[in-house]
Kinemage of the C-alpha trace (Angstrom):
@kinemage 1
@onewidth
@group {chain A} dominant
@subgroup {mainchain}
@vectorlist {calphas} color= white
{ca met a 1} P 44.042 32.716 -25.953
{ca ala a 2} L 43.899 29.369 -26.774
{ca lys a 3} L 42.825 28.328 -23.401
{ca pro a 4} L 39.520 30.169 -22.963
{ca ser a 5} L 38.552 29.047 -26.256
{ca leu a 6} L 39.256 25.738 -25.242
{ca asp a 7} L 37.538 25.921 -22.010
{ca lys a 8} L 34.534 27.308 -23.762
{ca asp a 9} L 34.447 24.093 -26.251
{ca leu a 10} L 34.789 21.844 -23.199
{ca lys a 11} L 31.775 23.564 -21.201
{ca lys a 12} L 29.673 23.203 -24.613
{ca val a 13} L 30.425 19.585 -24.762
{ca gly a 14} L 29.643 19.264 -20.904
{ca gln a 15} L 26.421 21.128 -21.599
{ca leu a 16} L 25.034 18.668 -24.836
{ca gly a 17} L 26.043 15.739 -22.202
{ca lys a 18} L 23.645 16.941 -19.749
{ca ala a 19} L 21.315 17.982 -22.320
{ca thr a 20} L 21.572 14.339 -23.977
{ca glu a 21} L 21.087 12.659 -20.411
{ca gly a 22} L 18.205 14.696 -19.305
{ca leu a 23} L 16.680 13.725 -22.994
{ca ala a 24} L 17.575 10.110 -22.311
{ca his a 25} L 15.668 10.302 -19.039
{ca ser a 26} L 12.719 12.038 -20.360
{ca leu a 27} L 12.248 9.259 -22.940
{ca ala a 28} L 12.808 6.242 -20.738
{ca ala a 29} L 9.441 6.306 -19.209
{ca pro a 30} L 7.376 6.440 -22.623
{ca gly a 31} L 9.854 3.358 -23.997
{ca leu a 32} L 9.247 1.343 -20.905
{ca leu a 33} L 5.433 2.041 -20.996
{ca ala a 34} L 5.399 1.070 -24.525
{ca ile a 35} L 7.419 -2.049 -24.157
{ca phe a 36} L 4.901 -3.301 -21.260
{ca val a 37} L 1.921 -2.515 -22.935
{ca ala a 38} L 3.306 -4.456 -26.049
{ca gly a 39} L 4.518 -7.324 -23.730
{ca cys a 40} L 0.618 -7.336 -22.254
{ca thr a 41} L -0.793 -7.655 -26.102
{ca ala a 42} L 1.378 -10.271 -26.932
{ca ala a 43} L 0.632 -12.290 -23.934
{ca ala a 44} L -2.977 -12.076 -24.654
{ca ser a 45} L -3.254 -12.828 -28.314
{ca leu a 46} L -0.903 -15.681 -27.626
{ca ala a 47} L -2.846 -17.133 -25.099
{ca leu a 48} L -6.282 -16.877 -26.841
{ca gly a 49} L -5.271 -17.584 -29.948
{ca asp a 50} L -8.076 -17.932 -32.793
{ca asn a 51} L -10.860 -17.500 -29.796
{ca thr a 52} L -13.829 -15.084 -31.219
{ca his a 53} L -13.408 -12.493 -28.461
{ca thr a 54} L -9.365 -12.270 -28.620
{ca thr a 55} L -9.319 -8.518 -29.808
{ca leu a 56} L -11.768 -7.696 -26.820
{ca val a 57} L -9.512 -9.748 -24.491
{ca val a 58} L -6.411 -7.948 -25.796
{ca phe a 59} L -7.851 -4.638 -25.460
{ca ala a 60} L -8.875 -5.705 -21.463
{ca ser a 61} L -5.252 -6.689 -21.014
{ca val a 62} L -4.164 -3.261 -21.887
{ca ile a 63} L -6.712 -1.903 -19.700
{ca ala a 64} L -5.635 -3.848 -16.659
{ca ala a 65} L -2.033 -2.913 -17.351
{ca tyr a 66} L -3.121 1.016 -17.099
{ca met a 67} L -4.943 -0.055 -13.582
{ca ala a 68} L -2.090 -1.907 -12.462
{ca leu a 69} L 0.414 1.089 -13.469
{ca asn a 70} L -2.132 3.441 -11.484
{ca ile a 71} L -2.192 1.154 -8.433
{ca gly a 72} L 1.764 1.195 -8.200
{ca ala a 73} L 1.744 5.149 -8.529
{ca asn a 74} L -0.827 5.773 -6.099
{ca asp a 75} L -1.483 2.862 -3.363
{ca val a 76} L 2.241 1.575 -2.714
{ca ala a 77} L 3.267 4.967 -1.591
{ca asn a 78} L 1.429 3.967 1.709
{ca asn a 79} L 3.962 1.101 2.251
{ca met a 80} L 7.487 2.527 1.771
{ca gly a 81} L 6.357 6.277 2.927
{ca pro a 82} L 7.114 5.453 6.570
{ca ala a 83} L 10.736 4.258 5.590
{ca val a 84} L 11.467 7.163 3.458
{ca gly a 85} L 9.927 9.740 5.262
{ca ser a 86} L 12.111 8.449 8.602
{ca arg a 87} L 15.657 8.478 6.323
{ca val a 88} L 15.958 4.714 6.677
{ca leu a 89} L 15.681 3.955 2.820
{ca thr a 90} L 16.353 6.275 0.260
{ca met a 91} L 13.581 6.752 -2.531
{ca thr a 92} L 15.631 4.573 -5.064
{ca gly a 93} L 16.078 2.092 -2.317
{ca ala a 94} L 12.384 1.973 -1.458
{ca ile a 95} L 11.612 1.550 -5.032
{ca ala a 96} L 14.095 -1.613 -5.516
{ca ile a 97} L 12.777 -3.191 -2.370
{ca ala a 98} L 9.275 -2.684 -3.192
{ca ala a 99} L 9.136 -3.622 -6.733
{ca ile a 100} L 10.505 -7.315 -6.360
{ca ala a 101} L 8.395 -7.709 -3.102
{ca glu a 102} L 5.440 -6.779 -4.966
{ca ile a 103} L 6.198 -8.919 -8.030
{ca ala a 104} L 7.122 -11.944 -5.444
{ca gly a 105} L 3.457 -11.413 -3.519
{ca ala a 106} L 1.545 -10.882 -6.528
{ca ile a 107} L 2.757 -14.099 -8.278
{ca leu a 108} L 3.107 -16.508 -5.151
{ca ala a 109} L 0.070 -15.521 -3.107
{ca gly a 110} L -2.084 -13.521 -5.482
{ca gly a 111} L -4.751 -16.059 -6.060
{ca asp a 112} L -7.497 -15.986 -3.307
{ca val a 113} L -8.214 -12.061 -3.361
{ca val a 114} L -8.456 -12.068 -7.293
{ca asn a 115} L -11.073 -14.684 -7.038
{ca thr a 116} L -12.855 -12.455 -4.677
{ca val a 117} L -13.095 -9.619 -6.837
{ca ala a 118} L -13.344 -11.361 -10.353
{ca asn a 119} L -15.853 -13.692 -9.302
{ca asp a 120} L -18.024 -12.544 -6.287
{ca leu a 121} L -18.966 -9.063 -6.758
{ca ile a 122} L -21.763 -10.005 -9.425
{ca val a 123} L -24.269 -12.796 -8.774
{ca lys a 124} L -23.500 -16.030 -10.832
{ca asp a 125} L -26.829 -15.763 -12.351
{ca his a 126} L -26.262 -12.311 -13.967
{ca gly a 127} L -27.770 -13.156 -17.428
{ca leu a 128} L -25.224 -11.355 -19.422
{ca ala a 129} L -23.958 -12.642 -22.476
{ca thr a 130} L -20.145 -13.050 -23.224
{ca asp a 131} L -19.510 -9.590 -24.908
{ca pro a 132} L -21.721 -7.311 -22.661
{ca phe a 133} L -20.016 -9.167 -19.542
{ca ile a 134} L -16.422 -8.639 -21.128
{ca met a 135} L -17.572 -5.034 -21.732
{ca met a 136} L -18.928 -4.723 -18.152
{ca met a 137} L -15.667 -5.738 -16.829
{ca met a 138} L -13.582 -3.470 -19.178
{ca ala a 139} L -15.619 -0.402 -18.029
{ca ala a 140} L -14.753 -1.030 -14.611
{ca leu a 141} L -11.247 -1.160 -15.292
{ca leu a 142} L -11.021 1.641 -17.151
{ca ala a 143} L -12.953 3.915 -14.636
{ca ala a 144} L -11.149 2.469 -11.882
{ca gly a 145} L -8.094 3.535 -13.714
{ca leu a 146} L -8.913 7.036 -14.498
{ca trp a 147} L -9.905 7.772 -11.076
{ca leu a 148} L -6.567 6.545 -9.638
{ca his a 149} L -4.766 8.575 -12.567
{ca ile a 150} L -6.925 11.697 -11.441
{ca ala a 151} L -6.104 11.106 -7.791
{ca thr a 152} L -2.472 10.418 -8.300
{ca tyr a 153} L -2.262 13.548 -10.302
{ca leu a 154} L -4.142 15.754 -7.732
{ca gly a 155} L -1.741 13.964 -4.688
{ca ala a 156} L -4.392 12.189 -3.041
{ca pro a 157} L -3.748 8.641 -1.773
{ca val a 158} L -6.812 7.035 -2.179
{ca ser a 159} L -7.857 3.241 -2.240
{ca thr a 160} L -7.500 1.235 -5.433
{ca thr a 161} L -9.972 -1.458 -3.620
{ca his a 162} L -12.722 1.165 -3.380
{ca ala a 163} L -11.973 2.206 -6.638
{ca ile a 164} L -12.502 -1.222 -8.392
{ca val a 165} L -15.051 -2.318 -5.903
{ca gly a 166} L -16.969 0.714 -6.903
{ca ala a 167} L -16.511 0.451 -10.741
{ca val a 168} L -17.504 -2.968 -10.741
{ca met a 169} L -20.471 -2.183 -8.999
{ca gly a 170} L -21.469 0.606 -11.175
{ca ser a 171} L -20.643 -1.132 -14.464
{ca gly a 172} L -22.740 -4.329 -13.142
{ca ala a 173} L -25.804 -1.973 -12.129
{ca met a 174} L -25.631 -0.275 -15.737
{ca ala a 175} L -25.353 -3.749 -17.807
{ca ala a 176} L -28.249 -5.935 -15.854
{ca gly a 177} L -29.493 -3.919 -13.077
{ca val a 178} L -28.981 -3.169 -9.390
{ca asp a 179} L -29.873 -6.605 -8.597
{ca thr a 180} L -26.814 -7.991 -10.203
{ca val a 181} L -24.721 -6.496 -7.754
{ca asn a 182} L -24.056 -9.143 -4.696
{ca trp a 183} L -24.789 -6.993 -1.845
{ca ala a 184} L -24.053 -9.458 0.716
{ca val a 185} L -20.371 -9.556 -0.354
{ca met a 186} L -20.414 -5.504 -0.759
{ca gly a 187} L -21.549 -5.111 2.759
{ca lys a 188} L -18.802 -7.460 4.120
{ca ile a 189} L -16.035 -5.419 2.013
{ca ala a 190} L -17.625 -2.311 3.434
{ca ala a 191} L -17.489 -3.338 6.793
{ca ser a 192} L -13.989 -4.078 6.326
{ca trp a 193} L -13.225 -0.664 4.778
{ca val a 194} L -14.259 0.781 8.438
{ca ile a 195} L -12.483 -1.999 10.702
{ca ser a 196} L -9.020 -2.270 9.042
{ca pro a 197} L -7.914 1.289 9.488
{ca val a 198} L -9.204 1.247 12.874
{ca cys a 199} L -7.297 -1.889 13.228
{ca gly a 200} L -4.162 -0.779 11.630
{ca gly a 201} L -4.126 2.611 13.891
{ca leu a 202} L -4.530 0.835 16.929
{ca phe a 203} L -2.162 -2.201 16.445
{ca ala a 204} L 0.434 0.541 15.437
{ca ala a 205} L -0.198 2.721 18.601
{ca phe a 206} L -0.247 -0.399 20.589
{ca leu a 207} L 3.378 -1.287 19.332
{ca leu a 208} L 4.754 2.024 19.341
{ca gly a 209} L 3.653 2.413 23.058
{ca leu a 210} L 5.130 -1.037 23.944
{ca val a 211} L 8.515 0.273 22.442
{ca lys a 212} L 8.264 3.417 24.038
{ca trp a 213} L 7.568 2.030 27.382
{ca leu a 214} L 10.319 -0.981 26.967
{ca ile a 215} L 12.877 0.834 25.466
{ca val a 216} L 12.666 4.458 24.931
{ca phe a 217} L 11.390 5.726 28.371
{ca arg a 218} L 14.326 3.559 30.075
{ca asp a 219} L 17.301 4.908 31.697
{ca asp a 220} L 19.351 2.726 30.250
{ca arg a 221} L 18.048 2.497 26.487
{ca ile a 222} L 20.932 0.645 25.140
{ca thr a 223} L 20.398 -2.544 27.789
{ca ala a 224} L 16.838 -2.205 27.039
{ca ala a 225} L 17.122 -2.261 23.216
{ca lys a 226} L 19.422 -5.394 23.739
{ca arg a 227} L 16.794 -7.253 25.490
{ca trp a 228} L 13.744 -6.199 23.401
{ca val a 229} L 14.674 -5.408 19.965
{ca pro a 230} L 15.409 -9.065 19.076
{ca ile a 231} L 12.305 -10.099 20.626
{ca leu a 232} L 10.343 -7.782 18.243
{ca val a 233} L 12.308 -8.896 15.019
{ca ala a 234} L 11.731 -12.481 16.504
{ca leu a 235} L 7.876 -11.567 16.288
{ca met a 236} L 8.199 -10.151 12.456
{ca thr a 237} L 10.160 -13.297 11.317
{ca gly a 238} L 7.421 -15.391 12.880
{ca ile a 239} L 4.417 -13.876 11.647
{ca phe a 240} L 6.395 -13.625 7.942
{ca ala a 241} L 7.129 -17.260 8.045
{ca met a 242} L 3.912 -18.505 9.083
{ca tyr a 243} L 2.227 -16.304 6.194
{ca met a 244} L 4.515 -17.952 3.529
{ca ala a 245} L 3.799 -21.366 4.926
{ca ser a 246} L 0.153 -20.831 4.975
{ca lys a 247} L -0.759 -18.776 2.318
{ca gly a 248} L 2.448 -17.596 0.170
{ca leu a 249} L 3.382 -21.070 -1.132
{ca ser a 250} L 0.138 -22.640 -1.708
{ca arg a 251} L 0.607 -23.101 -5.326
{ca val a 252} L 3.176 -25.400 -4.365
{ca trp a 253} L 2.757 -26.442 -0.877
{ca lys a 254} L -0.487 -26.570 1.820
{ca pro a 255} L 0.855 -27.588 5.366
{ca asp a 256} L -1.711 -28.246 8.087
{ca ala a 257} L -2.219 -25.479 10.942
{ca glu a 258} L 0.172 -27.739 13.300
{ca lys a 259} L 3.213 -27.305 10.604
{ca val a 260} L 2.567 -23.584 10.070
{ca trp a 261} L 2.715 -22.824 13.657
{ca ala a 262} L 5.815 -24.945 14.083
{ca ile a 263} L 7.252 -23.213 10.936
{ca gly a 264} L 6.406 -19.803 12.621
{ca gly a 265} L 7.942 -20.717 15.689
{ca ala a 266} L 11.169 -21.976 14.312
{ca phe a 267} L 11.903 -18.895 12.253
{ca ala a 268} L 10.774 -16.351 15.095
{ca ile a 269} L 13.857 -18.359 16.917
{ca ile a 270} L 16.127 -18.016 14.059
{ca gly a 271} L 15.450 -14.404 13.606
{ca phe a 272} L 16.181 -13.972 17.344
{ca ala a 273} L 19.456 -15.764 17.239
{ca ile a 274} L 20.387 -13.927 14.493
{ca ser a 275} L 19.515 -10.445 15.680
{ca arg a 276} L 20.562 -10.817 19.070
{ca pro a 277} L 24.677 -10.703 18.109
{ca leu a 278} L 23.941 -8.035 15.798
{ca val a 279} L 21.979 -5.519 18.006
{ca ala a 280} L 24.604 -6.532 20.666
{ca arg a 281} L 27.274 -4.971 18.357
{ca arg a 282} L 25.640 -2.383 17.337
{ca ala a 283} L 24.765 -1.462 21.095
{ca ala a 284} L 28.645 -1.111 21.713
{ca ile a 285} L 29.419 1.342 19.627
{ca ile a 286} L 26.118 3.966 20.028
{ca ser a 287} L 25.390 6.419 22.759
{ca asn a 288} L 22.236 6.331 25.015
{ca thr a 289} L 20.462 8.675 22.998
{ca arg a 290} L 17.101 8.211 21.530
{ca lys a 291} L 18.224 8.663 17.852
{ca asp a 292} L 21.377 6.127 18.592
{ca val a 293} L 18.575 3.755 19.832
{ca ala a 294} L 16.223 4.229 17.190
{ca gly a 295} L 18.904 2.987 14.700
{ca cys a 296} L 18.558 -0.564 15.982
{ca phe a 297} L 15.222 -0.496 14.222
{ca asn a 298} L 16.966 0.384 10.920
{ca val a 299} L 17.342 -3.157 9.614
{ca pro a 300} L 14.037 -4.248 11.056
{ca leu a 301} L 12.168 -1.761 9.237
{ca ile a 302} L 13.712 -2.569 5.822
{ca phe a 303} L 12.260 -6.347 6.449
{ca ala a 304} L 9.080 -4.643 7.531
{ca val a 305} L 8.585 -2.724 4.296
{ca ala a 306} L 9.247 -5.621 2.305
{ca leu a 307} L 6.924 -7.788 4.174
{ca leu a 308} L 4.600 -5.159 3.721
{ca ser a 309} L 5.172 -4.707 0.159
{ca phe a 310} L 4.700 -8.725 -0.194
{ca ala a 311} L 1.410 -8.521 1.178
{ca his a 312} L 0.356 -5.411 -0.845
{ca gly a 313} L 1.267 -7.177 -3.968
{ca ala a 314} L -0.879 -10.307 -2.749
{ca asn a 315} L -3.780 -8.318 -2.018
{ca asp a 316} L -4.070 -5.762 -4.235
{ca val a 317} L -3.107 -7.457 -7.517
{ca ala a 318} L -6.582 -8.395 -7.439
{ca asn a 319} L -7.643 -4.585 -8.233
{ca ala a 320} L -5.933 -4.734 -11.644
{ca val a 321} L -6.308 -8.400 -12.968
{ca gly a 322} L -9.292 -9.749 -11.151
{ca pro a 323} L -11.991 -8.144 -13.864
{ca leu a 324} L -9.431 -9.376 -16.312
{ca ala a 325} L -9.211 -12.943 -14.966
{ca ala a 326} L -12.794 -13.077 -15.354
{ca ile a 327} L -12.978 -11.932 -18.684
{ca val a 328} L -10.388 -14.508 -19.748
{ca ser a 329} L -12.555 -17.297 -18.103
{ca val a 330} L -15.544 -15.989 -19.938
{ca ala a 331} L -13.763 -15.297 -23.389
{ca gln a 332} L -12.395 -18.935 -23.080
{ca thr a 333} L -15.419 -21.149 -21.857
{ca glu a 334} L -18.509 -18.935 -23.194
{ca ala a 335} L -20.473 -20.195 -20.325
{ca gly a 336} L -20.224 -17.229 -17.727
{ca val a 337} L -18.021 -17.123 -14.662
{ca ala a 338} L -18.583 -20.119 -12.372
{ca gly a 339} L -16.734 -21.603 -9.667
{ca glu a 340} L -12.991 -20.852 -9.025
{ca val a 341} L -11.774 -18.319 -11.722
{ca ala a 342} L -8.465 -19.799 -13.563
{ca leu a 343} L -5.384 -17.651 -13.066
{ca pro a 344} L -3.123 -17.848 -15.772
{ca met a 345} L 0.253 -16.813 -15.189
{ca trp a 346} L 0.536 -13.998 -17.964
{ca val a 347} L -2.747 -12.453 -15.975
{ca leu a 348} L -1.136 -12.142 -12.875
{ca ala a 349} L 2.138 -11.162 -14.408
{ca ile a 350} L 0.511 -8.115 -16.025
{ca gly a 351} L -0.527 -6.898 -12.559
{ca ala a 352} L 2.612 -7.587 -10.954
{ca phe a 353} L 4.720 -6.103 -13.340
{ca gly a 354} L 2.599 -3.335 -13.725
{ca ile a 355} L 2.584 -2.295 -10.170
{ca ser a 356} L 6.228 -2.152 -9.875
{ca leu a 357} L 6.822 -0.314 -13.265
{ca gly a 358} L 4.041 2.254 -12.043
{ca leu a 359} L 5.830 2.874 -8.603
{ca ser a 360} L 9.128 3.331 -10.390
{ca leu a 361} L 7.959 5.626 -12.399
{ca phe a 362} L 5.287 7.911 -10.970
{ca gly a 363} L 5.264 6.665 -7.166
{ca pro a 364} L 7.770 9.076 -5.546
{ca arg a 365} L 5.387 12.131 -4.860
{ca leu a 366} L 2.988 10.269 -2.903
{ca ile a 367} L 5.410 8.442 -0.767
{ca arg a 368} L 6.756 11.849 0.062
{ca thr a 369} L 3.164 12.743 0.879
{ca val a 370} L 2.750 9.833 3.035
{ca gly a 371} L 6.286 9.542 4.719
{ca glu a 372} L 6.733 13.182 5.574
{ca lys a 373} L 3.254 15.433 5.595
{ca ile a 374} L 1.004 13.398 7.566
{ca thr a 375} L 3.018 13.340 10.834
{ca lys a 376} L 7.029 12.990 11.445
{ca met a 377} L 8.915 9.908 11.111
{ca asn a 378} L 11.430 8.050 12.872
{ca pro a 379} L 12.902 4.374 12.635
{ca ile a 380} L 10.990 3.161 15.600
{ca arg a 381} L 7.626 4.663 14.438
{ca ala a 382} L 8.088 3.638 10.781
{ca tyr a 383} L 8.637 0.123 12.005
{ca cys a 384} L 5.523 0.286 14.195
{ca val a 385} L 3.331 1.502 10.928
{ca ala a 386} L 5.031 -0.887 8.565
{ca leu a 387} L 4.536 -4.048 11.032
{ca ser a 388} L 1.201 -3.348 12.033
{ca ala a 389} L -0.287 -2.412 8.712
{ca ala a 390} L 1.802 -5.860 7.142
{ca val a 391} L -0.036 -8.154 9.838
{ca thr a 392} L -3.522 -6.494 8.747
{ca val a 393} L -2.913 -6.979 5.425
{ca leu a 394} L -1.631 -10.221 5.604
{ca val a 395} L -4.291 -11.647 7.593
{ca ala a 396} L -6.967 -9.728 5.590
{ca ser a 397} L -5.603 -11.653 2.451
{ca ala a 398} L -5.482 -15.031 3.911
{ca met a 399} L -8.963 -14.739 4.502
{ca gly a 400} L -9.532 -13.619 0.760
{ca leu a 401} L -11.012 -10.310 1.887
{ca pro a 402} L -10.013 -7.272 -0.325
{ca val a 403} L -9.287 -4.712 2.335
{ca ser a 404} L -7.981 -1.436 1.454
{ca ser a 405} L -4.312 -1.486 2.034
{ca thr a 406} L -4.322 2.397 1.912
{ca his a 407} L -7.066 2.506 4.792
{ca ile a 408} L -4.980 0.203 6.966
{ca ala a 409} L -1.455 1.903 6.309
{ca ile a 410} L -2.722 5.376 6.550
{ca gly a 411} L -4.563 4.269 9.867
{ca ala a 412} L -1.383 3.053 10.961
{ca val a 413} L 0.548 6.347 10.279
{ca phe a 414} L -2.389 8.313 12.150
{ca gly a 415} L -2.329 5.492 15.209
{ca val a 416} L 1.291 6.445 15.808
{ca gly a 417} L 0.604 10.073 15.202
{ca tyr a 418} L -1.826 10.650 17.678
{ca leu a 419} L -0.175 8.201 20.205
{ca arg a 420} L 2.598 10.697 19.917
{ca glu a 421} L 0.223 13.542 20.483
{ca ile a 422} L -1.289 12.179 23.484
{ca leu a 423} L 2.001 11.405 25.156
{ca thr a 424} L 3.687 14.571 24.222
{ca asn a 425} L 0.780 16.609 25.559
{ca ser a 426} L 0.188 14.442 28.679
{ca gly a 427} L 4.065 14.018 29.621
{ca val a 428} L 3.352 10.365 30.471
{ca pro a 429} L 6.247 9.050 32.279
{ca asn a 430} L 8.856 10.362 29.706
{ca pro a 431} L 12.007 11.642 31.069
{ca ala a 432} L 12.471 13.931 28.292
{ca val a 433} L 9.267 15.811 28.964
{ca lys a 434} L 9.647 18.452 31.544
{ca pro a 435} L 6.436 19.858 33.513
{ca arg a 436} L 5.111 23.145 31.774
{ca ser a 437} L 5.163 25.943 33.765
{ca val a 438} L 1.756 28.264 33.522
{ca phe a 439} L 2.056 32.013 33.778
{ca leu a 440} L -1.027 34.281 33.873
{ca glu a 441} L -1.371 37.013 31.486
{ca pro a 442} L -3.365 40.382 32.377
{ca ser a 443} L -6.412 38.779 30.359
{ca gln a 444} L -6.518 36.164 32.359
{ca leu a 445} L -6.344 37.980 36.076
{ca asn a 446} L -10.378 37.599 36.084
{ca ala a 447} L -10.527 34.046 35.596
{ca thr a 448} L -10.392 31.265 38.036
{ca pro a 449} L -7.135 29.451 38.747
{ca glu a 450} L -8.768 26.274 37.184
{ca gln a 451} L -10.033 28.407 33.877
{ca ala a 452} L -6.697 29.578 33.744
{ca leu a 453} L -4.887 26.162 33.897
{ca arg a 454} L -7.253 24.723 31.150
{ca asn a 455} L -6.709 28.125 28.706
{ca tyr a 456} L -2.902 27.595 28.651
{ca ala a 457} L -3.048 24.042 29.028
{ca lys a 458} L -5.093 23.881 25.882
{ca arg a 459} L -3.193 26.340 24.293
{ca glu a 460} L 0.005 24.596 24.831
{ca lys a 461} L -1.359 21.573 23.243
{ca arg a 462} L 1.058 20.474 20.223
{ca arg a 463} L -0.485 19.242 16.983
{ca leu a 464} L 1.626 16.530 15.863
{ca val a 465} L -0.383 15.287 13.324
{ca arg a 466} L -1.720 17.716 10.336
{ca arg a 467} L -5.304 17.918 10.517
{ca gln a 468} L -5.745 19.025 7.098
{ca his a 469} L -4.590 15.478 5.668
{ca val a 470} L -7.074 13.979 7.829
{ca tyr a 471} L -10.072 15.733 6.292
{ca gly a 472} L -8.454 15.775 2.845
{ca ile a 473} L -7.724 11.815 2.879
{ca ala a 474} L -11.342 11.160 4.404
{ca ala a 475} L -12.836 13.384 1.801
{ca ala a 476} L -11.197 11.216 -1.079
{ca trp a 477} L -11.962 7.765 0.511
{ca ile a 478} L -15.868 8.624 0.690
{ca val a 479} L -15.765 10.092 -2.673
{ca thr a 480} L -13.993 7.120 -4.460
{ca val a 481} L -16.531 4.529 -4.444
{ca pro a 482} L -19.498 6.846 -6.051
{ca ala a 483} L -17.425 8.594 -8.429
{ca ala a 484} L -15.760 4.953 -9.644
{ca ala a 485} L -19.332 3.457 -9.758
{ca leu a 486} L -20.691 6.508 -11.512
{ca leu a 487} L -17.693 6.594 -13.890
{ca ala a 488} L -18.056 3.102 -14.779
{ca ala a 489} L -21.816 3.033 -15.515
{ca gly a 490} L -21.343 5.980 -17.967
{ca leu a 491} L -18.280 4.265 -19.765
{ca tyr a 492} L -20.547 1.075 -20.016
{ca ala a 493} L -23.329 3.077 -21.363
{ca ser a 494} L -20.704 4.787 -24.027
{ca met a 495} L -19.520 1.169 -24.962
{ca arg a 496} L -22.889 -0.326 -25.704
{ca trp a 497} L -23.989 2.574 -27.493
{ca ala a 498} L -21.142 2.602 -29.658
{ca ile a 499} L -21.502 -0.557 -30.799
{ca gly a 500} L -25.354 0.097 -31.312
């Protein structure tokens, strides 16, 4: 009878171990968050020293950290969703790559867009004293963070750029009147919100169509892949190298245009030279099926999503620390924001590490939404989404324009989805699509042949993009700006009332 007793004891020990492991996991997130907030507080305190506004800046840094966490939880999902949805990356692998690339992009290339958010949304002669200006920016940060928190809880991938721009607009109007808002800059940004998803969608659809006609629709897909996949890899590496040369390393090196193009060409050649034998080696062991040929895009996809995360870090770190940079500048000079805003490394670090931490702790839910619930992904479609979104974001970041990476990435997802739908329903020269047969039912006997054919063709059309997500995401985009603006205005009014 000793053995059953021993088995029971061992079972209890195993249950205790599982319970302890579960408790450790549940405590990990609060512990990491506490360490991060403490680090932000210490960095702000040390940077400001005995400044009369140190306390306000410390509170502002904590709010900026909260905003950065919410950006990571909500916005980065748009970058990694396609790779996870296509099963090329696991959730853990995607989060690890994104975290590293986001930090690198924010630290190395986050300067220009930070200045746009910190310096250009509010007119220079706003007439606000130091404390009201700091409270205005704090209200904007807190309102945007709260709105993103709500959206993440509801599973809605909203635009963090919409949130912070709307919040700055709302708190600025409440603080010093509607004329305080720089409406010319707002108009430029608003135009980019419309243009960016269209460009992302069109470019992604173009890339997918190109890949299909050059590789997928060929009788000998393996030979076509050996020829064209290295060229696509060369395109990707060349674009990334040009961006790094012109923007990503701008803090230490600023080459002229001729050198940038030369670097892009050189890296494109290197990318082609490295990928060609690798693709040839894979081609020798795969069959001529779509699934096997699509596997040739696995490694390029991983590099593409890393590129996209780097671009996101460069572009969207502004949404977290742009207002904080303005607050620090005003607190140190007490002369208002004029010219270029200084960007201390500790300010950029709050945004960079906050985005990565928010992604790691709270991002998986929306990653699955973007990667699996809008349209079905495979490595080729995911590669087209990632590369098209990366190019669009990189160009926008190089221009210093805070476009919405959410709009671009989601637009690219819808672009490939609608192209799939069009090709599937039309049977454009895809040998895998068989001609459809149309049989008349008794209810159609009185209809003309043309009417019957139209009715059945319409009935047979496949919906490869879930329409409910189109309407839901569009509604979230429309609501975000006014909701963040109203929330920020209310928070600023409450702050002013609280201090009398």
